[in-house]
C-alpha positions as CSV (number, residue, x, y, z in Angstrom):
1,M,35.2,127.0,196.4
2,R,34.1,130.5,195.7
3,I,36.1,133.6,196.6
4,K,34.3,136.3,198.6
5,R,35.3,139.9,198.0
6,G,33.8,141.4,201.1
7,V,37.0,142.4,202.8
8,N,38.6,144.1,199.8
9,A,35.4,146.0,198.9
10,V,35.1,147.3,202.5
11,K,38.7,148.4,202.5
12,K,38.2,150.2,199.2
13,R,35.1,152.0,200.6
14,R,36.8,152.8,203.9
15,K,39.7,154.5,202.1
16,I,37.2,156.7,200.1
17,F,35.2,157.6,203.2
18,R,38.4,158.4,205.1
19,L,39.4,160.9,202.3
20,A,35.8,162.3,202.3
21,K,35.7,162.9,206.0
22,G,34.3,166.4,206.7
23,Y,32.6,166.9,203.4
24,F,29.1,168.4,203.5
25,G,26.0,166.2,203.4
26,N,25.9,163.1,201.3
27,K,29.4,163.7,200.0
28,S,30.7,162.1,203.2
29,K,28.0,159.5,203.7
30,N,27.1,158.0,200.4
31,Y,29.9,155.9,198.7
32,R,29.0,156.7,195.1
33,I,28.8,160.5,195.8
34,A,31.8,160.5,198.1
35,R,33.9,158.8,195.4
36,E,33.1,161.5,192.9
37,A,33.8,164.2,195.4
38,V,37.1,162.6,196.4
39,M,38.2,162.2,192.8
40,K,37.3,165.9,192.1
41,S,39.1,167.1,195.2
42,L,42.3,165.1,194.3
43,Q,42.2,166.8,190.9
44,Y,41.9,170.2,192.5
45,A,44.8,169.3,194.8
46,Y,47.0,168.3,191.9
47,V,46.2,171.5,190.0
48,G,46.6,173.6,193.2
49,R,50.2,172.3,193.7
50,K,51.1,173.6,190.3
51,R,49.2,176.9,190.9
52,R,50.9,177.6,194.1
53,K,54.2,177.9,192.4
54,R,52.8,180.5,190.0
55,D,51.1,182.4,192.8
56,M,54.2,182.5,194.9
57,R,56.4,183.8,192.0
58,S,53.9,186.6,191.3
59,L,53.8,187.5,195.0
60,W,57.6,187.7,195.1
61,I,57.7,189.8,191.9
62,A,55.1,192.2,193.5
63,R,57.2,192.6,196.6
64,I,60.4,193.1,194.7
65,N,58.7,195.7,192.5
66,A,57.4,197.6,195.5
67,G,60.8,197.7,197.1
68,A,62.5,198.7,193.9
69,R,60.1,201.6,193.3
70,L,60.9,202.9,196.8
71,N,64.5,203.0,195.7
72,G,63.8,204.7,192.3
73,L,63.9,201.7,190.0
74,S,61.4,199.6,188.2
75,Y,61.3,195.8,188.7
76,S,62.7,195.1,185.2
77,K,65.5,197.6,185.6
78,L,66.5,196.2,189.0
79,M,66.6,192.6,187.7
80,H,68.6,193.7,184.7
81,G,71.0,195.7,186.8
82,L,71.5,192.9,189.3
83,K,72.3,190.5,186.4
84,V,74.8,192.9,184.8
85,A,76.4,193.5,188.3
86,G,76.8,189.7,188.7
87,I,74.5,189.5,191.7
88,D,72.8,186.1,191.4
89,L,69.9,186.1,193.9
90,N,66.6,184.4,193.1
91,R,63.2,186.1,193.4
92,K,62.3,184.3,196.6
93,I,65.4,185.6,198.5
94,L,65.1,189.1,196.9
95,A,61.5,189.3,198.1
96,D,62.4,188.2,201.6
97,I,65.2,190.9,201.7
98,A,62.8,193.5,200.4
99,V,60.3,192.8,203.2
100,T,62.6,192.1,206.1
101,D,65.8,194.2,205.5
102,A,65.2,197.5,203.7
103,K,68.8,198.8,204.1
104,A,70.3,195.7,202.5
105,F,67.7,195.9,199.7
106,A,68.6,199.6,199.2
107,E,72.2,198.6,198.8
108,L,71.3,196.0,196.2
109,C,69.3,198.6,194.3
110,N,72.3,201.0,194.4
111,R,74.6,198.3,193.0
112,A,72.1,197.6,190.3
113,K,71.9,201.3,189.4
114,A,75.6,201.6,189.3
115,A,75.9,198.6,186.9
116,L,73.3,200.0,184.5
């Protein structure tokens, strides 16, 4: 008795087409081209997940630097002052404070200045 692979092949193709839904032209219609497009897009997604972490960190640093300069400090001096003062806040929280609560950030800057 021979084994027919129709069901599994259809499932495999359906999975690729589901991932390729919305792609332009043949990338969503032709299996061979859709498979290539899906593989490439999954690679981009993998790289993008790593990139996002880098991008967010640089955004936080830019925001902290802007807030620090309004209070007469550079980014590096602020971070060093906070470390010396024993204030252990990560960049994500510092950036959020710099954007949302200017008074609290000014107080942090004053403590960093005093510790230097």
